[in-house]
C-alpha positions, -999 to +999 in steps of 0.1 A: -255+146-298-230+129-275-234+094-261-254+096-229-236+068-210-207+090-202-193+106-170-203+142-164-171+162-168-165+178-135-184+154-113-151+142-099-145+176-083-177+175-062-187+148-037-216+127-050-239+135-020-236+172-028-245+165-064-275+144-053-288+173-032-283+199-061-301+176-085-330+167-061-366+176-065-361+203-039-343+224-065-366+214-093-348+183-105-367+153-119-347+121-126-377+098-126-380+075-156-418+080-156-413+118-162-429+128-195-432+161-215-468+162-204-457+174-169-426+193-180-415+223-160-416+252-185-399+277-162-364+276-148-358+273-111-330+291-092-306+263-098-319+244-128-330+253-163-365+249-178-372+215-192-372+210-230-404+209-250-400+172-258-379+143-246-381+105-244-395+084-273-411+114-291-378+133-291-358+103-303-381+098-333-382+135-343-361+149-371-334+174-363-356+202-379-385+193-356-363+192-325-348+226-333-382+241-342-396+229-309-368+246-289-372+277-310-409+280-304-404+273-267-377+299-263-397+325-282-428+317-261-413+311-227-382+333-231-350+324-213-346+288-201-315+294-180-317+292-142-317+324-122-284+315-106-267+321-139-277+357-139-270+361-102-235+349-110-230+374-138-244+402-117-219+393-090-191+390-116-198+425-129-198+439-093-165+421-086-149+435-117-158+470-106-150+465-070-115+450-077-106+479-099-118+506-074-102+489-044-072+471-056-062+482-091-069+520-093-043+544-080-058+560-049-035+590-051-052+604-082-088+608-093-106+576-104-110+591-138-076+606-143-049+596-167-032+570-146-064+551-138-074+551-174-041+534-182-047+509-153-082+502-165-070+493-200-043+470-186-068+455-161-093+448-189-066+431-210-054+408-182-090+398-175-096+390-212-064+372-220-068+349-189-105+342-196-119+359-166-138+384-187-155+375-220-165+339-227-163+330-190-190+308-174-222+292-188-229+320-213-195+314-227-201+276-227-178+271-198-197+246-176-170+230-155-139+253-155-155+287-159-122+303-171-102+284-196-084+308-220-053+309-199-050+271-203-051+271-240-026+300-243-003+284-217-001+248-228+023+236-255+005+217-282-027+237-281-042+253-312-028+286-326-037+309-355-004+320-370-003+349-394+029+338-410+022+314-438+036+279-434+038+279-396+021+250-379-010+259-360+003+242-329+016+260-298+054+259-294+068+259-258+085+292-266+050+307-272+039+294-239+068+311-222+060+342-241+025+341-227+039+339-192+061+369-198+031+388-212+011+381-181+041+391-159+044+425-175+007+431-173+008+422-136+038+442-127+023+473-144-008+470-122+013+464-091+033+496-097+024+520-069+037+550-088+022+567-119+025+544-149+051+555-175+064+545-209+087+520-193+058+502-176+036+500-208+062+494-235+071+458-225+035+448-226+030+462-261+063+447-273+056+412-261+021+412-276+036+425-309+061+396-309+035+370-300+008+381-325+024+370-358+029+335-344-006+333-328-033+358-336-055+342-309-034+359-282-041+393-298-078+386-301-081+372-266-065+404-254-091+424-273-062+439-291-085+457-315-098+478-286-077+477-254-045+469-273-049+499-296-056+521-267-025+509-249-004+518-279-018+554-276-007+555-240+030+551-251+028+587-264+026+620-245-008+624-229-016+655-248-017+633-279-027+600-263-061+613-252-070+622-288-059+587-299-080+571-272-111+590-283-105+580-319-101+543-309-134+543-290-154+562-316-141+542-346-151+510-329-186+523-323-190+537-358-178+506-378-196+482-354-228+501-363-220+501-400-215+464-400-251+460-387-266+479-416-284+450-433-313+427-431-295+404-408-295+427-378-331+421-369-324+384-365-295+392-341-320+409-318-345+381-323-320+356-309-305+379-283-335+394-266-351+360-255-319+355-236-326+384-214-338+374-179-349+410-174-374+406-203-385+373-189-393+389-155-412+417-173-432+391-192-439+373-159-460+403-147-482+402-178-464+423-205-466+403-238-430+405-247-429+376-270-460+388-289-443+422-294-411+407-307-424+381-332-449+383-360-474+355-350-459+332-324-493+316-316-502+309-352-534+329-350-535+338-387-530+305-405-525+280-376-487+280-381-465+300-357-445+327-374-415+336-352-398+359-377-390+393-362-420+416-359-421+451-374-415+465-339-384+444-335-372+454-370-376+491-361-358+485-328-329+468-346-326+497-371-328+522-343-300+504-324-279+502-355-282+539-363-277+548-327-244+529-325-232+546-357-241+580-341-223+573-308-189+583-321-199+616-338-221+626-308-193+620-283-168+639-305-189+669-313-218+669-288-206+649-257-234+663-235-257+641-255-232+614-266-220+603-232-255+596-217-265+577-248-234+555-245-245+546-210-280+536-222-266+517-252-242+496-232-267+492-204-291+478-229-265+452-240-258+443-204-296+438-197-298+413-226-272+391-208-257+381-242-240+349-250-202+351-249-207+370-216-193+403-228-202+420-195-169+434-185-163+448-220-195+469-217-185+481-183-151+490-197-168+510-225-189+530-201-159+537-179-138+549-209-167+570-222-170+587-189-133+594-187-130+605-224-162+623-230-179+628-196-163+660-186-147+646-155-112+638-144-089+640-174-118+652-197-127+680-173-137+710-194-142+689-226-171+702-245-165+685-278-144+691-309-152+713-339-144+698-373-113+720-375-101+711-340-106+674-346-087+676-379-059+695-362-058+669-333-056+641-358-030+656-381-010+668-351-004+633-337+032+621-336+040+605-369+042+569-357+009+572-338-007+588-368+004+560-391-006+533-366-041+547-360-047+555-396-039+519-405-058+501-377-088+525-372-094+533-409-076+511-434-082+477-418-119+482-408-128+497-442-111+468-459-127+444-434-162+458-440-158+454-478-141+420-477-153+404-444-139+370-453-104+383-453-103+401-420-113+386-386-145+402-373-131+418-342-102+435-361-127+446-387-148+462-360-178+440-367-187+426-332-222+411-329-230+421-364-249+389-372-235+381-407-203+364-397-188+333-413-195+301-394-183+266-394-198+231-387-178+206-367-193+172-373-183+141-354-196+106-358-211+092-326-189+062-329-158+085-329-168+105-298-148+084-274-117+094-294-126+131-290-128+126-252-092+115-252-081+151-259-067+169-229-091+197-220-103+216-190-139+214-203-156+183-217-153+184-255-191+181-258-210+209-241-239+186-232-216+166-209-203+198-193-238+210-187-246+178-167-221+189-141-241+221-134-276+209-143-276+171-139-310+174-122-324+182-156-308+156-178-332+162-207-321+198-210-284+188-209-288+162-235-304+187-258-280+216-251-269+219-287-305+219-299-312+247-274-286+269-290-296+260-325-332+268-316-321+301-301-305+309-335-332+299-359-333+326-386-298+340-379-273+311-373-250+339-359-238+318-330-225+288-348-192+307-353-190+310-315-195+273-311-166+266-334-142+292-320-150+282-284-146+245-292-112+253-306-102+270-273-109+238-254-082+217-272-049+212-254-032+185-275-038+182-312-028+151-331-009+155-364-036+132-378-065+151-363-088+141-392-085+105-382-101+112-348-133+122-365-136+088-383-156+060-368 
């Protein structure tokens, strides 16, 4: 846990009188030293999160295991602790994503679901992801001060990189920063093009990303290259072939993502994801025993000890979701009249869970692409599904370079990545939100934290300090922010990898002797 006698990253951007009002008792804040857990506020307010189950002397004396268990039992019992404004923000963000596309990005001279607007949606989604305005933006992406920071990491020389070429330093060269600017320029100019997009508009985007990727795989992953990027490559080819490639990209992602969830770990993913849903919290508020349905014995009625392992109901729900995701691809390819509606339900369910990493726009993108590719409207008008022979003919009839590309990225890489998950990044292996990823610990001595704060970042290095900018009226929650996430992951540990990846994205300048920073 960070030192508590620190400035709240971001306070300097807002006048102190404004912060005092936002942190006042009117909005649910309680900064009194006499405040104890006995009168804690269990429910969030509109602006402030719920208060933690313990704080003060009892918390300081507790072991880490006891602290995490306390948070876990509280989250399971009370459901989400985040303030309602977080979910209002993401609802607005989804609306804005859709509104901007329909009113500023889409080509008004053609149908919303025709070829040109499909290409524009792909590019629009890429530029939102690679700048940080889509996934991992805002509080659910651990961005508490500067809600969108990906652009900063990819722009600034000296920030961390992930080179695929052995021996290259994992530190951004100024040429890579220029390459990122060029990449954004070509994305923007394609969307600003008033005419129908052509090969000449798309090829520069693909070329620049292809050049940047060997030197920094982060750029590819931030672009959601394994989804939007592959689709954009398809758009380089004649549309009669491209549409088959687009369908294969979408269906292979669903199929392998579902396959990756086939294991005992998936029920724990649901166990940590569902308590984050404000929708379920509101349903529970009217008397539906959501927590009792999801966990075996959260009240400890059987032997006096709460058992918050997934219930049989939650296990069945996880298995149903896993099989359903696997089936999405085949259904959309062969029986789109059933497949497309199910995709809407599937991605709507994910949106309703308001998952960490804030993958909201990605789910909207998937629904849009499903409608265009399988919904029988616009460019898919008249589409009633493939037969096995017509699908085989479409696949084998692809231009040779597209056939080789899709065979490699949609079949060879995911199959290898499913078998050897340590060797292939989870996104490229089509294993999103699978629940059994690799994870890392990043441990810093308290006496060395002041050195970490010297790193140039948009966000405070320690998320507790960033949280105080938003929720300083509830300092106990902010001080225990890491415990909150650990408690939310008891039994699955799935999100520790996100903590590590997102921490990496904060760092702007990296010392050649970084290890010395971690020493007291």
